[in-house]
DSSP file (Angstrom, degrees, kcal/mol; ACC not computed):
  #  RESIDUE AA STRUCTURE BP1 BP2  ACC     N-H-->O    O-->H-N    N-H-->O    O-->H-N    TCO  KAPPA ALPHA  PHI   PSI    X-CA   Y-CA   Z-CA
    1    1 A M              0   0    0      0, 0.0     2,-0.6     0, 0.0     5,-0.1   0.000 360.0 360.0 360.0 142.6  -18.0  -32.9   -6.2
    2    2 A F        +     0   0    0      4,-0.1     2,-0.3     3,-0.0     3,-0.0  -0.851 360.0 176.5 -98.5 122.9  -18.0  -29.9   -3.9
    3    3 A T     >  -     0   0    0     -2,-0.6     4,-2.4     1,-0.1     5,-0.2  -0.751  44.1-110.0-115.3 167.5  -18.1  -30.4   -0.3
    4    4 A L  H  > S+     0   0    0     -2,-0.3     4,-2.0     1,-0.2     5,-0.2   0.869 119.6  54.2 -69.7 -32.2  -18.0  -27.9    2.5
    5    5 A S  H  > S+     0   0    0      2,-0.2     4,-2.0     1,-0.2    -1,-0.2   0.899 109.7  50.8 -73.2 -37.4  -14.4  -29.1    3.5
    6    6 A N  H  > S+     0   0    0      2,-0.2     4,-2.5     1,-0.2    -2,-0.2   0.863 107.7  49.4 -63.9 -39.3  -13.3  -28.5   -0.1
    7    7 A V  H  X S+     0   0    0     -4,-2.4     4,-2.4     2,-0.2    -2,-0.2   0.906 112.9  48.4 -62.6 -40.8  -14.7  -25.1   -0.3
    8    8 A F  H  X S+     0   0    0     -4,-2.0     4,-2.3     2,-0.2    -2,-0.2   0.901 109.9  51.5 -67.1 -37.4  -12.9  -24.2    3.0
    9    9 A F  H  X S+     0   0    0     -4,-2.0     4,-2.5     2,-0.2     5,-0.2   0.927 112.2  48.0 -64.8 -43.3   -9.6  -25.7    1.7
   10   10 A A  H  X S+     0   0    0     -4,-2.5     4,-2.1     1,-0.2    -1,-0.2   0.894 111.6  48.2 -65.4 -34.8   -9.9  -23.6   -1.4
   11   11 A L  H  X S+     0   0    0     -4,-2.4     4,-3.3     1,-0.2    -1,-0.2   0.931 110.2  52.2 -62.9 -42.0  -10.7  -20.5    0.5
   12   12 A A  H  X S+     0   0    0     -4,-2.3     4,-2.0     1,-0.2    -2,-0.2   0.843 109.8  49.0 -63.3 -39.2   -7.7  -21.2    2.8
   13   13 A L  H  X S+     0   0    0     -4,-2.5     4,-2.2     2,-0.2    -1,-0.2   0.902 113.9  46.9 -67.0 -40.9   -5.3  -21.6   -0.2
   14   14 A F  H  X S+     0   0    0     -4,-2.1     4,-2.2     2,-0.2    -2,-0.2   0.973 111.8  48.7 -63.2 -52.7   -6.6  -18.3   -1.7
   15   15 A A  H  X S+     0   0    0     -4,-3.3     4,-2.6     1,-0.2     5,-0.2   0.881 111.8  51.5 -55.4 -40.8   -6.4  -16.4    1.6
   16   16 A G  H  X S+     0   0    0     -4,-2.0     4,-1.7     1,-0.2    -1,-0.2   0.914 109.0  48.5 -66.0 -42.2   -2.8  -17.7    2.1
   17   17 A S  H  X S+     0   0    0     -4,-2.2     4,-0.7     2,-0.2    -1,-0.2   0.844 113.1  47.6 -72.0 -28.8   -1.6  -16.6   -1.3
   18   18 A V  H >< S+     0   0    0     -4,-2.2     3,-0.7     1,-0.2    -2,-0.2   0.949 117.3  42.9 -74.6 -37.3   -3.1  -13.0   -1.0
   19   19 A F  H 3< S+     0   0    0     -4,-2.6    -2,-0.2     1,-0.2    -1,-0.2   0.770 112.5  54.1 -72.9 -24.6   -1.6  -12.6    2.5
   20   20 A A  H 3< S+     0   0    0     -4,-1.7    -1,-0.2    -5,-0.2    -2,-0.2   0.623  82.0 109.0 -81.5 -15.6    1.7  -14.1    1.5
   21   21 A A  S << S-     0   0    0     -3,-0.7    -3,-0.0    -4,-0.7     2,-0.0  -0.321  84.6 -93.8 -68.4 147.3    2.2  -11.7   -1.4
   22   22 A P        -     0   0    0      0, 0.0     2,-0.5     0, 0.0    -1,-0.1  -0.303  35.9-133.0 -65.5 139.3    4.9   -9.2   -0.8
   23   23 A I        -     0   0    0     -3,-0.1     2,-0.5    -4,-0.1    -4,-0.0  -0.793  14.4-139.0 -97.0 132.9    3.8   -5.9    0.6
   24   24 A K        -     0   0    0     -2,-0.5     2,-0.5     2,-0.0    -1,-0.0  -0.800  12.3-155.0 -94.9 127.9    5.2   -2.8   -1.1
   25   25 A I        -     0   0    0     -2,-0.5     2,-0.9     1,-0.0    -2,-0.0  -0.857  13.3-135.1-100.3 122.7    6.2    0.0    1.2
   26   26 A R        +     0   0    0     -2,-0.5     2,-0.3     2,-0.0    -2,-0.0  -0.703  36.7 167.9 -85.2 115.9    6.2    3.4   -0.3
   27   27 A S        -     0   0    0     -2,-0.9     2,-0.3    35,-0.1   129,-0.1  -0.754  10.0-175.7-113.4 160.9    9.5    5.1    0.9
   28   28 A E        -     0   0    0     -2,-0.3     2,-0.3   127,-0.1   127,-0.0  -0.985  11.6-164.0-156.4 160.4   11.0    8.2   -0.3
   29   29 A T        -     0   0    0     -2,-0.3     2,-0.4    32,-0.2    32,-0.2  -0.992   2.7-167.2-140.4 140.5   14.2   10.3    0.2
   30   30 A H  E     -A   60   0A   0     30,-1.9    30,-2.6    -2,-0.3     2,-0.5  -0.984   9.6-157.8-133.7 122.0   14.9   13.9   -0.8
   31   31 A T  E     -A   59   0A   0     -2,-0.4   128,-2.6    28,-0.2     2,-0.6  -0.855   3.3-164.0-100.1 127.0   18.5   15.2   -0.7
   32   32 A I  E     -Ab  58 159A   0     26,-3.2    26,-1.4    -2,-0.5     2,-0.4  -0.945   6.2-167.7-115.6 112.9   19.1   19.0   -0.4
   33   33 A N  E     -Ab  57 160A   0    126,-2.7   128,-3.1    -2,-0.6     2,-0.5  -0.781   4.3-159.4 -98.3 143.6   22.6   20.2   -1.2
   34   34 A M  E     - b   0 161A   0     22,-4.2     2,-0.5    -2,-0.4   128,-0.2  -0.984   4.6-169.4-127.3 126.8   23.7   23.6   -0.4
   35   35 A V  E     - b   0 162A   0    126,-3.1   128,-3.0    -2,-0.5     2,-0.7  -0.958   6.0-159.7-116.5 111.7   26.7   25.2   -2.3
   36   36 A N  E     + b   0 163A   0     -2,-0.5     3,-0.1   126,-0.2   128,-0.1  -0.878  21.9 163.3 -97.3 105.3   28.2   28.5   -0.9
   37   37 A N        +     0   0    0    126,-2.1    -1,-0.1    -2,-0.7   127,-0.1   0.216  58.2  86.9 -99.1  12.0   30.2   30.3   -3.6
   38   38 A C  S    S-     0   0    0      2,-0.2    -1,-0.1     1,-0.1     3,-0.1   0.715  89.2-130.8 -86.6 -21.2   30.2   33.7   -1.6
   39   39 A G  S    S+     0   0    0     -3,-0.1     2,-0.3     1,-0.1    -1,-0.1   0.075  82.7  56.6  91.9 -25.0   33.2   33.0    0.4
   40   40 A T  S    S+     0   0    0      2,-0.0    -2,-0.2    31,-0.0    -1,-0.1  -0.901  78.6  45.5-130.5 160.3   31.4   34.1    3.6
   41   41 A G  S    S-     0   0    0     -2,-0.3    32,-0.2    -3,-0.1    -2,-0.1  -0.110  71.7 -97.5  95.6 172.8   28.2   33.0    5.5
   42   42 A T  E     -E   72   0B   0     30,-1.5    30,-2.7    -2,-0.0     2,-0.2  -0.995  27.6-124.6-131.0 119.6   26.7   29.5    6.4
   43   43 A P  E     -E   71   0B   0      0, 0.0     2,-0.4     0, 0.0    28,-0.3  -0.485  34.7-164.3 -63.3 133.1   24.1   27.9    4.4
   44   44 A T  E     -E   70   0B   0     26,-3.6    26,-2.2    -2,-0.2     2,-0.5  -0.978  13.7-162.2-130.3 137.2   21.3   27.1    6.8
   45   45 A L  E     -EF  69  53B   0      8,-2.8     7,-2.6    -2,-0.4     8,-1.5  -0.980  17.1-174.3-119.6 122.8   18.3   24.7    6.3
   46   46 A V  E     +EF  68  51B   0     22,-3.1    22,-2.5    -2,-0.5     2,-0.4  -0.947  12.5 178.6-120.2 135.5   15.3   25.2    8.7
   47   47 A Q  E >  S-EF  67  50B   0      3,-2.2     3,-1.8    -2,-0.3    20,-0.2  -0.974  73.8 -13.3-143.5 134.1   12.1   23.4    9.2
   48   48 A N  T 3  S-     0   0    0     18,-0.8     3,-0.1    -2,-0.4    19,-0.1   0.845 127.9 -54.3  45.8  43.3    9.4   24.2   11.7
   49   49 A G  T 3  S+     0   0    0      1,-0.2     2,-0.4    29,-0.1    -1,-0.3   0.395 115.3 113.7  77.1   5.5   11.7   26.6   13.5
   50   50 A A  E <   -F   47   0B   0     -3,-1.8    -3,-2.2     0, 0.0     2,-0.5  -0.861  69.7-126.5-101.8 134.5   14.5   24.0   14.0
   51   51 A V  E     +F   46   0B   0     -2,-0.4    -5,-0.3    -5,-0.2     3,-0.1  -0.795  29.3 178.1 -77.2 123.4   17.9   24.3   12.2
   52   52 A L  E     +     0   0B   0     -7,-2.6     2,-0.3    -2,-0.5    -6,-0.2   0.786  65.1   8.3 -89.6 -36.7   18.3   20.9   10.4
   53   53 A N  E     -F   45   0B   0     -8,-1.5    -8,-2.8     2,-0.1    -1,-0.3  -0.996  42.8-174.7-155.8 137.9   21.7   21.6    8.7
   54   54 A S  S    S+     0   0    0     -2,-0.3   -10,-0.2   -10,-0.2     2,-0.2  -0.493  75.9  36.2-122.5  51.0   24.4   24.2    8.8
   55   55 A G  S    S-     0   0    0    -13,-0.1     3,-0.1   -12,-0.0    -2,-0.1  -0.553 104.1 -38.8-167.7-134.6   26.5   22.9    6.0
   56   56 A N  S    S+     0   0    0      1,-0.2   -22,-4.2    -2,-0.2     2,-0.3   0.873  99.9  11.6 -93.4 -37.5   26.5   21.1    2.7
   57   57 A S  E     -A   33   0A   0    -24,-0.3     2,-0.3   103,-0.0    -1,-0.2  -0.999  46.1-177.0-155.7 144.3   23.9   18.3    2.4
   58   58 A Y  E     -A   32   0A   0    -26,-1.4   -26,-3.2    -2,-0.3     2,-0.5  -0.992  11.8-156.5-144.5 132.4   20.8   17.1    4.2
   59   59 A T  E     -A   31   0A   0     -2,-0.3     2,-0.5   -28,-0.2   -28,-0.2  -0.962   4.5-154.5-123.0 122.6   18.7   13.9    3.3
   60   60 A A  E     -A   30   0A   0    -30,-2.6   -30,-1.9    -2,-0.5     2,-1.3  -0.823   6.7-151.3 -90.4 125.8   15.1   13.5    4.4
   61   61 A T  S    S+     0   0    0     -2,-0.5   -32,-0.2   -32,-0.2   -33,-0.1  -0.473  78.4   6.8 -93.2  62.1   13.8   10.0    4.7
   62   62 A G  S    S-     0   0    0     -2,-1.3     2,-0.2   -35,-0.1   -32,-0.1  -0.949 116.6 -20.1 156.9-168.5   10.3   10.8    3.9
   63   63 A P        -     0   0    0      0, 0.0     2,-0.8     0, 0.0    28,-0.2  -0.449  52.0-152.2 -65.1 133.9    8.3   13.8    2.9
   64   64 A F  E     + G   0  90B   0     26,-2.7    26,-2.9    -2,-0.2     3,-0.3  -0.836  22.8 179.4-111.8  96.6   10.1   17.1    3.5
   65   65 A S  E     +     0   0B   0     -2,-0.8    24,-0.2    24,-0.2    35,-0.0  -0.700  53.3   2.6-103.8 156.6    7.4   19.9    3.9
   66   66 A A  E    S+     0   0B   0     -2,-0.2   -18,-0.8     1,-0.2     2,-0.3   0.798  79.5 158.5  44.1  51.7    7.7   23.6    4.6
   67   67 A G  E     -EG  47  88B   0     21,-2.4    21,-3.0    -3,-0.3     2,-0.3  -0.665  20.4-168.4 -89.2 150.4   11.4   24.0    4.6
   68   68 A I  E     -EG  46  87B   0    -22,-2.5   -22,-3.1    -2,-0.3     2,-0.3  -0.981   2.2-164.8-140.7 160.1   13.3   27.1    4.1
   69   69 A A  E     +EG  45  86B   0     17,-2.1    17,-2.6    -2,-0.3     2,-0.3  -0.995  13.7 161.4-138.7 146.9   17.1   27.7    3.4
   70   70 A Y  E     -E   44   0B   0    -26,-2.2   -26,-3.6    -2,-0.3     2,-0.8  -0.957  43.3-103.6-151.2 164.8   19.2   30.9    3.5
   71   71 A L  E     -E   43   0B   0     13,-0.5     2,-0.8    -2,-0.3    13,-0.1  -0.874  36.5-137.5 -95.6 103.7   22.7   32.0    3.8
   72   72 A Q  E     +E   42   0B   0    -30,-2.7   -30,-1.5    -2,-0.8    11,-0.0  -0.565  34.8 162.8 -68.1 108.3   23.4   33.1    7.3
   73   73 A T        -     0   0    0     -2,-0.8    -1,-0.2   -32,-0.2   -32,-0.1   0.335  67.8 -90.9 -99.2  -6.4   25.4   36.2    7.2
   74   74 A G  S    S+     0   0    0      2,-0.1    -2,-0.1     3,-0.1   -33,-0.0   0.146 120.8  73.0 106.7 -16.5   24.8   37.4   10.7
   75   75 A E  S    S+     0   0    0      2,-0.1     2,-0.3     7,-0.1    -3,-0.1   0.556  72.0 100.1-107.6  -5.0   21.8   39.5    9.7
   76   76 A C        -     0   0    0     -5,-0.1     6,-0.2     1,-0.1    -2,-0.1  -0.610  63.7-136.2 -85.7 130.7   19.3   36.7    9.0
   77   77 A G    >   -     0   0    0      4,-1.7     3,-1.7    -2,-0.3    -1,-0.1  -0.234  37.5 -93.3 -75.0 176.1   16.6   35.8   11.5
   78   78 A L  T 3  S+     0   0    0      1,-0.3   -29,-0.1     2,-0.1    -1,-0.1   0.774 128.7  46.7 -70.7 -22.5   15.9   32.1   12.3
   79   79 A N  T 3  S-     0   0    0    -31,-0.0    -1,-0.3   -10,-0.0   -10,-0.1   0.040 129.6 -95.1-101.5  21.5   13.1   32.1    9.6
   80   80 A G    X   +     0   0    0     -3,-1.7     3,-1.6     1,-0.2    31,-0.4   0.639  66.6 169.5  81.0  23.1   15.3   33.7    7.1
   81   81 A D  T 3   +     0   0    0      1,-0.3    -4,-1.7    29,-0.1    29,-0.3  -0.356  67.7  20.0 -58.9 135.9   14.0   37.3    7.9
   82   82 A E  T 3  S+     0   0    0     27,-2.3     2,-0.3     1,-0.2    -1,-0.3   0.600 116.4  84.9  75.8   9.6   16.0   40.0    6.4
   83   83 A C  S <  S-     0   0    0     -3,-1.6     2,-0.4    30,-0.1    29,-0.2  -0.974  89.4 -91.5-142.5 159.7   17.5   37.5    3.8
   84   84 A T        -     0   0    0     -2,-0.3   -13,-0.5    26,-0.2     2,-0.4  -0.575  54.4-167.3 -64.8 115.6   16.9   35.9    0.4
   85   85 A T  E     - H   0 105B   0     20,-1.6    20,-3.5    -2,-0.4     2,-0.5  -0.924  19.9-145.9-124.7 139.2   15.2   32.7    1.4
   86   86 A V  E     -GH  69 104B   0    -17,-2.6   -17,-2.1    -2,-0.4     2,-0.4  -0.838  16.0-156.8 -92.9 133.2   14.4   29.6   -0.5
   87   87 A E  E     +GH  68 103B   0     16,-2.8    16,-2.4    -2,-0.5     2,-0.3  -0.939  18.2 175.5-111.1 137.4   11.1   27.8    0.4
   88   88 A M  E     +GH  67 102B   0    -21,-3.0   -21,-2.4    -2,-0.4     2,-0.4  -0.996  28.5 179.7-145.0 142.3   10.7   24.2   -0.3
   89   89 A T  E     - H   0 101B   0     12,-2.4    12,-2.7    -2,-0.3     2,-0.6  -0.958  18.5-169.7-132.9 124.3    8.3   21.2    0.1
   90   90 A L  E     +G   64   0B   0    -26,-2.9   -26,-2.7    -2,-0.4     2,-0.3  -0.911  21.4 149.0-118.2 105.5    9.7   18.0   -1.5
   91   91 A V        -     0   0    0     -2,-0.6     9,-0.3   -28,-0.2    63,-0.1  -0.980  51.9-106.2-134.3 144.9    7.2   15.2   -1.7
   92   92 A N        -     0   0    0     -2,-0.3    63,-0.2     7,-0.2     2,-0.1  -0.513  51.3-109.1 -58.2 128.7    6.5   12.2   -3.9
   93   93 A P        -     0   0    0      0, 0.0     6,-0.2     0, 0.0    -1,-0.1  -0.394  34.7-179.0 -67.6 139.5    3.4   13.1   -5.9
   94   94 A T  S    S+     0   0    0      4,-0.5     5,-0.1     1,-0.3    -2,-0.0   0.502  76.8   5.1-112.9 -12.3    0.3   11.1   -4.9
   95   95 A A  S >  S-     0   0    0      3,-0.0     3,-1.8     0, 0.0    -1,-0.3  -0.964 102.4 -64.1-158.8 162.5   -1.8   13.0   -7.5
   96   96 A P  T 3  S+     0   0    0      0, 0.0    -2,-0.0     0, 0.0    57,-0.0  -0.372 123.8  13.3 -56.2 133.7   -1.3   15.5  -10.4
   97   97 A G  T 3  S+     0   0    0      1,-0.0    56,-0.0     3,-0.0    55,-0.0   0.548 102.1 100.3  80.4   8.4   -0.2   18.7   -9.0
   98   98 A A    <   +     0   0    0     -3,-1.8    -4,-0.5    55,-0.0     3,-0.1  -0.120  59.0  95.7-122.7  32.4    0.7   17.2   -5.5
   99   99 A G  S    S-     0   0    0      1,-0.2    54,-0.2    -6,-0.2    -7,-0.2   0.012  83.8 -36.2-103.4-143.6    4.5   16.9   -5.9
  100  100 A S  E     - I   0 152B   0     52,-1.9    52,-2.1    -9,-0.3     2,-0.4  -0.390  49.9-170.3 -85.9 147.4    7.3   19.1   -4.9
  101  101 A S  E     +HI  89 151B   0    -12,-2.7   -12,-2.4    50,-0.2     2,-0.3  -1.000   6.8 176.0-142.6 131.6    7.2   22.9   -5.0
  102  102 A T  E     +HI  88 150B   0     48,-2.2    48,-3.2    -2,-0.4     2,-0.3  -0.996   5.5 159.9-140.9 145.7   10.2   25.4   -4.5
  103  103 A D  E     -H   87   0B   0    -16,-2.4   -16,-2.8    -2,-0.3     2,-0.5  -0.990  37.0-116.6-155.0 169.7   10.6   29.1   -4.7
  104  104 A I  E     -H   86   0B   0     34,-0.5    36,-3.1    44,-0.4     2,-0.4  -0.923  33.1-155.9-106.3 136.0   12.7   32.1   -3.7
  105  105 A T  E     +Hj  85 140B   0    -20,-3.5   -20,-1.6    -2,-0.5    36,-0.2  -0.942  31.4 165.1-117.3 138.3   10.9   34.6   -1.5
  106  106 A L        +     0   0    0     34,-2.4     2,-0.4    -2,-0.4     6,-0.2  -0.039  39.8 134.4-124.2  19.4   11.6   38.3   -1.0
  107  107 A I    >   -     0   0    0      1,-0.1     3,-2.4     4,-0.1    35,-0.1  -0.610  66.6 -63.8 -71.1 129.4    8.3   38.9    0.6
  108  108 A A  T 3  S+     0   0    0      1,-0.4    -1,-0.1    -2,-0.4     3,-0.1  -0.226 128.9  34.9 -50.3 133.1    8.6   41.1    3.8
  109  109 A P  T 3  S+     0   0    0      0, 0.0   -27,-2.3     0, 0.0    -1,-0.4  -0.973 112.9  77.8 -85.3   5.9   10.1   40.4    6.3
  110  110 A H    <   +     0   0    0     -3,-2.4     2,-0.3   -29,-0.3   -26,-0.2  -0.470  61.3 176.5 -71.3 143.5   12.4   38.7    3.8
  111  111 A A        -     0   0    0    -31,-0.4     2,-0.2   -28,-0.2    -4,-0.1  -0.990  37.7 -88.9-148.2 155.9   14.9   40.9    1.8
  112  112 A F        +     0   0    0     -2,-0.3     3,-0.1   -29,-0.2    22,-0.1  -0.424  55.6 142.6 -72.8 126.5   17.6   40.4   -0.7
  113  113 A N        +     0   0    0      1,-0.4     2,-0.3    -2,-0.2    -1,-0.2   0.588  69.6  15.2-128.4 -31.3   21.1   39.9    1.0
  114  114 A K  S    S-     0   0    0     19,-0.1    -1,-0.4    17,-0.1    19,-0.1  -0.998  80.7-103.7-147.1 138.9   22.8   37.4   -1.3
  115  115 A G        +     0   0    0     -2,-0.3    49,-1.3    17,-0.3     2,-0.3  -0.229  44.8 178.4 -52.3 151.9   22.2   36.0   -4.8
  116  116 A V  E     -DC 131 163A   0     15,-2.1    15,-3.5    47,-0.2     2,-0.3  -0.979  12.3-179.6-155.7 145.2   20.7   32.4   -4.7
  117  117 A G  E     -DC 130 162A   0     45,-2.0    45,-2.7    -2,-0.3     2,-0.4  -0.950   8.5-158.4-138.3 161.8   19.6   30.0   -7.3
  118  118 A F  E     -DC 129 161A   0     11,-2.2    11,-1.4    -2,-0.3     2,-0.3  -0.992   7.5-178.0-149.3 141.7   18.0   26.4   -7.0
  119  119 A R  E     -DC 128 160A   0     41,-2.0    41,-3.5    -2,-0.4     2,-0.2  -0.972  23.3-127.6-132.1 144.5   17.8   23.5   -9.4
  120  120 A Y  E     - C   0 159A   0      7,-2.4     6,-2.4     4,-0.5     2,-0.3  -0.629  27.0-174.2 -85.7 161.2   16.1   20.0   -8.9
  121  121 A F  E     + C   0 158A   0     37,-1.5    37,-3.4    -2,-0.2     4,-0.0  -0.941  60.4  43.8-144.9 163.4   18.0   16.9   -9.6
  122  122 A N  S    S+     0   0    0     -2,-0.3     2,-0.1    35,-0.2    -1,-0.1   0.867 130.6   9.2  66.4  33.7   17.1   13.2   -9.7
  123  123 A G  S    S+     0   0    0     34,-0.1    35,-0.2    -3,-0.1     3,-0.2  -0.186 129.7  32.1 127.7 133.9   14.0   14.2  -11.7
  124  124 A C  S >  S-     0   0    0      1,-0.2     3,-1.8    -2,-0.1    -4,-0.5   0.882  89.1-161.6  63.5  36.6   12.9   17.6  -13.2
  125  125 A D  T 3   +     0   0    0      1,-0.3    -4,-0.2    -6,-0.1    -1,-0.2  -0.259  64.0   8.0 -67.9 131.0   16.8   17.9  -13.7
  126  126 A G  T 3  S+     0   0    0     -6,-2.4    -1,-0.3     1,-0.3    -5,-0.1   0.082  91.0 128.9  94.1 -22.2   17.8   21.6  -14.3
  127  127 A Q    <   +     0   0    0     -3,-1.8    -7,-2.4    -7,-0.1    -1,-0.3  -0.439  37.4  99.9 -69.2 141.4   14.4   23.1  -13.6
  128  128 A G  E     -D  119   0A   0     -9,-0.2     2,-0.3    -3,-0.1    -9,-0.2  -0.969  59.7-101.0 173.3-172.0   14.8   26.0  -10.9
  129  129 A Q  E     -D  118   0A   0    -11,-1.4   -11,-2.2    -2,-0.3     2,-0.4  -0.963  19.1-149.2-144.2 158.7   15.0   29.8  -10.5
  130  130 A T  E     -D  117   0A   0     -2,-0.3     2,-0.5   -13,-0.2     8,-0.4  -0.993   9.6-172.7-131.3 135.8   17.7   32.3   -9.8
  131  131 A C  E     +D  116   0A   0    -15,-3.5   -15,-2.1    -2,-0.4   -17,-0.1  -0.838  17.8 161.0-130.1  97.1   17.7   35.5   -8.0
  132  132 A A        +     0   0    0     -2,-0.5     2,-0.3   -17,-0.3   -17,-0.3   0.683  62.9  25.3 -86.9 -24.3   21.1   37.2   -8.6
  133  133 A T  S >  S-     0   0    0    -19,-0.1     3,-1.7   -17,-0.1   -17,-0.1  -0.867  86.3 -99.7-138.9 166.0   20.3   40.8   -7.7
  134  134 A A  T 3  S+     0   0    0     -2,-0.3   -22,-0.2     1,-0.3   -20,-0.0   0.672 121.5  49.0 -62.8 -19.4   17.9   42.6   -5.6
  135  135 A D  T 3  S+     0   0    0      2,-0.0    -1,-0.3   -23,-0.0    -3,-0.0   0.040  80.4 145.8-110.1  25.8   15.6   43.5   -8.6
  136  136 A C    <   -     0   0    0     -3,-1.7     3,-0.2     1,-0.1    -5,-0.1  -0.214  43.5-148.0 -61.8 150.5   15.6   39.8   -9.9
  137  137 A T  S    S+     0   0    0     -7,-0.2    -1,-0.1     1,-0.2    -6,-0.1   0.375  81.5  75.6-104.7   5.8   12.2   38.8  -11.4
  138  138 A D  S    S+     0   0    0     -8,-0.4   -34,-0.5     2,-0.1     2,-0.3   0.170  80.4  85.3-101.3  18.7   12.2   35.1  -10.5
  139  139 A A  S    S-     0   0    0     -3,-0.2   -34,-0.2   -36,-0.1     2,-0.1  -0.917  85.2 -99.0-128.0 156.3   11.3   35.5   -6.8
  140  140 A F  B     +j  105   0B   0    -36,-3.1   -34,-2.4    -2,-0.3    -2,-0.1  -0.422  44.2 160.0 -60.0 125.2    8.0   35.9   -4.7
  141  141 A R  S    S+     0   0    0      1,-0.6   -33,-0.3   -36,-0.2    -1,-0.2   0.427  72.1  22.1-126.1 -15.7    7.6   39.7   -4.0
  142  142 A T  S >  S-     0   0    0    -35,-0.1     3,-1.7     3,-0.0    -1,-0.6  -0.921  90.6-106.0-134.7 158.1    3.8   39.4   -3.2
  143  143 A P  T 3  S+     0   0    0      0, 0.0    -3,-0.0     0, 0.0   -36,-0.0   0.610 117.1  57.5 -59.5 -17.5    1.8   36.4   -2.1
  144  144 A T  T 3   +     0   0    0      1,-0.1     2,-1.4     2,-0.0     3,-0.2   0.251  67.0 109.5-102.9  18.8    0.3   36.2   -5.6
  145  145 A D    X   +     0   0    0     -3,-1.7     3,-1.9     1,-0.2     4,-0.2  -0.504  37.6 161.2 -89.4  64.1    3.5   35.9   -7.7
  146  146 A Y  G >   +     0   0    0     -2,-1.4     3,-1.3     1,-0.3    -1,-0.2   0.624  59.6  74.7 -50.1 -27.9    2.7   32.3   -8.5
  147  147 A F  G 3  S+     0   0    0      1,-0.3    -1,-0.3    -3,-0.2    -2,-0.1   0.755  84.9  68.2 -65.3 -23.3    5.0   32.3  -11.5
  148  148 A A  G <  S+     0   0    0     -3,-1.9   -44,-0.4    -9,-0.1     2,-0.3   0.685  80.6  91.0 -77.1 -12.1    7.9   32.1   -9.0
  149  149 A Q    <   -     0   0    0     -3,-1.3     2,-0.5    -4,-0.2   -46,-0.2  -0.563  63.1-156.4 -80.2 140.6    7.1   28.7   -7.8
  150  150 A T  E     -I  102   0B   0    -48,-3.2   -48,-2.2    -2,-0.3     2,-0.3  -0.984  12.3-155.4-119.8 128.0    8.8   25.8   -9.7
  151  151 A Q  E     -I  101   0B   0     -2,-0.5     2,-0.3   -50,-0.2   -50,-0.2  -0.717   9.6-168.5-102.1 147.9    7.0   22.5   -9.5
  152  152 A C  E     -I  100   0B   0    -52,-2.1   -52,-1.9    -2,-0.3     5,-0.1  -0.983   9.1-171.8-138.1 123.6    8.4   19.0   -9.8
  153  153 A E        +     0   0    0     -2,-0.3     2,-0.3   -54,-0.2   -29,-0.1  -0.181  50.8 108.9-110.9  40.9    6.2   15.8  -10.2
  154  154 A E  S >  S-     0   0    0    -31,-0.1     3,-0.6   -63,-0.1   -54,-0.3  -0.812  70.9-109.1-114.9 154.2    9.0   13.1   -9.9
  155  155 A N  T 3  S+     0   0    0     -2,-0.3  -127,-0.1     1,-0.2   -63,-0.1  -0.474  96.0   8.8 -79.3 152.6    9.5   10.7   -7.0
  156  156 A N  T 3  S+     0   0    0      1,-0.2  -125,-0.2    -2,-0.2    -1,-0.2   0.738  84.1 178.1  47.5  34.0   12.6   11.2   -4.8
  157  157 A V    <   -     0   0    0     -3,-0.6   -35,-0.2  -127,-0.1     2,-0.2  -0.420  13.3-151.3 -67.2 136.1   13.5   14.5   -6.3
  158  158 A G  E     - C   0 121A   0    -37,-3.4   -37,-1.5  -128,-0.2     2,-0.4  -0.514   1.6-145.2-100.1 172.0   16.6   16.4   -4.9
  159  159 A L  E     -bC  32 120A   0   -128,-2.6  -126,-2.7   -39,-0.2     2,-0.5  -0.994   3.6-159.0-142.6 133.5   17.3   20.0   -4.8
  160  160 A T  E     -bC  33 119A   0    -41,-3.5   -41,-2.0    -2,-0.4     2,-0.5  -0.957  12.1-164.5-113.0 122.4   20.8   22.0   -5.1
  161  161 A I  E     -bC  34 118A   0   -128,-3.1  -126,-3.1    -2,-0.5     2,-0.5  -0.947   5.5-165.3-114.2 126.9   20.7   25.4   -3.7
  162  162 A T  E     -bC  35 117A   0    -45,-2.7   -45,-2.0    -2,-0.5     2,-0.3  -0.931   7.0-156.0-121.1 123.5   23.5   27.7   -4.8
  163  163 A Y  E      bC  36 116A   0   -128,-3.0  -126,-2.1    -2,-0.5   -47,-0.2  -0.746 360.0 360.0 -92.6 141.0   24.6   31.0   -3.2
  164  164 A C              0   0    0    -49,-1.3    -1,-0.2    -2,-0.3   -48,-0.1   0.404 360.0 360.0  64.6 360.0   26.5   33.5   -5.2
């Protein structure tokens, strides 16, 4: 027989089981490796006008948006001006087309100074672009060169950037 106290007891059991269920936390990490085969210069990773790394590797513990990387040879401005620059956003996709995107830019004020290539790892392995010479065809030269972008729709993707 259903009594009011039985109904409340059943509701309490249901609510307790729902709220006691483990909560999944969506975390993400993205590692950016920079390899300098040029013999000179310092690999530099910048985000929002701040140098995050001047060395080999950096790991973001969350989405990494609007980052740039270049090989500082003494001629590069803070935002990669006058240098071959890699632009990147590394994020876990939340919908189709909303994942990571990386490109090489030579749009002014950027200019070719050293060869660079990038490749994804830990998802989309090996996909990327290379710009080894000033007349390379895999870089942005105008804002509508969308072919220069390389997308990746995998969680926790990493990026290796290689100079020379």
